N, C-alpha and C positions, 0 to 999 in steps of 0.2 A: 821654757816656756813661758818660766815666770816672770826674768829678763824684758821677756817680747811683752805683754801686761805691764808689769810696772814701767816702762817704755812707751806704751799708750796714755798711761794715766798722768805719766806728770807731761803731759805734752804744754798743758796751761790751754781754758778755756771755755767751758762751757761745759756739763755734763751730756749733753742738746748737743753742743756742733760736735764734739769728738762722740761720742755713739753711733749720730748721724750720719758720719763721718766714714767711721768706720765699715759703717753697713751701708754707702750707698757704695763705697771702692770695694766689698765685698759682693757685694748685689750686681754690679753692673762690671764685672770683670769677668761674672762667671757668664760674659756675651761671650758665644762660641764664633767672636772675627778677635784672635787674637792682638791681645795692647784699645783695644777700641775702646771698650770697656775707660780701663785702664783712663784716653786723656775725653772718653765722653764725663768720663766718675773727676776726675780733676778741672772741669772748663763751668759744671755744673755746680760743681763744691760752695764756690763762696755765694750765687747769688742762692742758693739755701740756706748761706749762713753753717755751712761746715765749715771742721775747725780743717789746715787742707794738710797736713802732716797724718793724722787718719786716715783721712780719707787711699793717702797713698799705702799706707800699711793694711789700706783693708781691700785695695787690689794687690796689693804682693802675695795673699796669702797661692793664691793661682797661680803660681811661674812653670815655670820652664820641669820641675820633679811632682808637684802634685796636680801638672794642667790636664798631662793625658788621661789622670783614675777617673778625676774632677769633672770634665769632659764624658772621660767617659758611663761615670754616672748618671750623670743627666740624660746620653742616649737609653742605658738604664729607664731612667725613671718613664722619656716619654710612652721607649713602648711599651711600659706594664702600667698604663693611663692609659694609651689607644690598642690595647688589649694582641700587640704584634709582636710576631720576630723574628729575628737578624736569620737566613740561611745557620748552618750547623756548619763547624772544618771543613765535614768530609765533602763540602755542600759545595763550601768555596773554592779550594779545591781544585773542582774541575771547571768553574769557570773560567769567561777568558776571558778579554781586556771587555771588554761589551757588558758581560756578564757583571761585573767590578761595580760599572760607570753604574750599570743599575743596581745595584744593592747598596751602593753609597746613596745615587736618586732615590732613592726609598727609604735610607734615612734618616735626610734632610729634613725631614718634617716632622720623625719622634724626638731627632736631639733638637730640636727649639722650640718643640711639647715642654718637653726637659729640661732644656737651657733656660725657661725662662718660671719654667713651676721653681727651679730650683734655684733661680734669683729672688724669687717674693719668696720662699721660705728661710734663706739667705739672712734675706732685712726683713726680719718678722722674729726670727729668732737676735740676731744678734743686733738691733738697738737694744729696747728691756735691756736684755743681758749687760751691755756695755756702756748704760743709761745705769742702772742699779753699784754696778760696779762701779765706773765714772765716781756717783754720790756717795760713796762709799767710802772710799780709796779719800777725798779729795774732804769730806767731812771728817775725819780720821786724823788729816792733816794738820790739821783747821780746827783741832781739840789737843793737839800734842807740844810737847810747848817747847 
């Protein structure tokens, strides 16, 4: 983790560009359509004057290893906000193909609500944190001989 942060801090650019790029990449990578968030983030980053490598690193947070856990967290958040529950495993075992389809369709709304909330939360948390870390890193590097 330390090496990853060091790489992010040494990208070059303004603290706003690095923090904005990472936050943009992270928040859009939480879009529940694989690769769409990454493509949109990388396309929008130059217009927002965000650092492209930082944007890419932000999108790398959601990957084949972390993606299933993050997507489940989005569904869980959405279900909690909307006050809904998925069927239990015992109920799911009894479902036929149409039953599984209904569960999938019923979960789409909460999943999208959770994805939106998690994306905003990722943006709100990561931007100030990365901005502060980048400011500290660059100030420390500038003051050292």
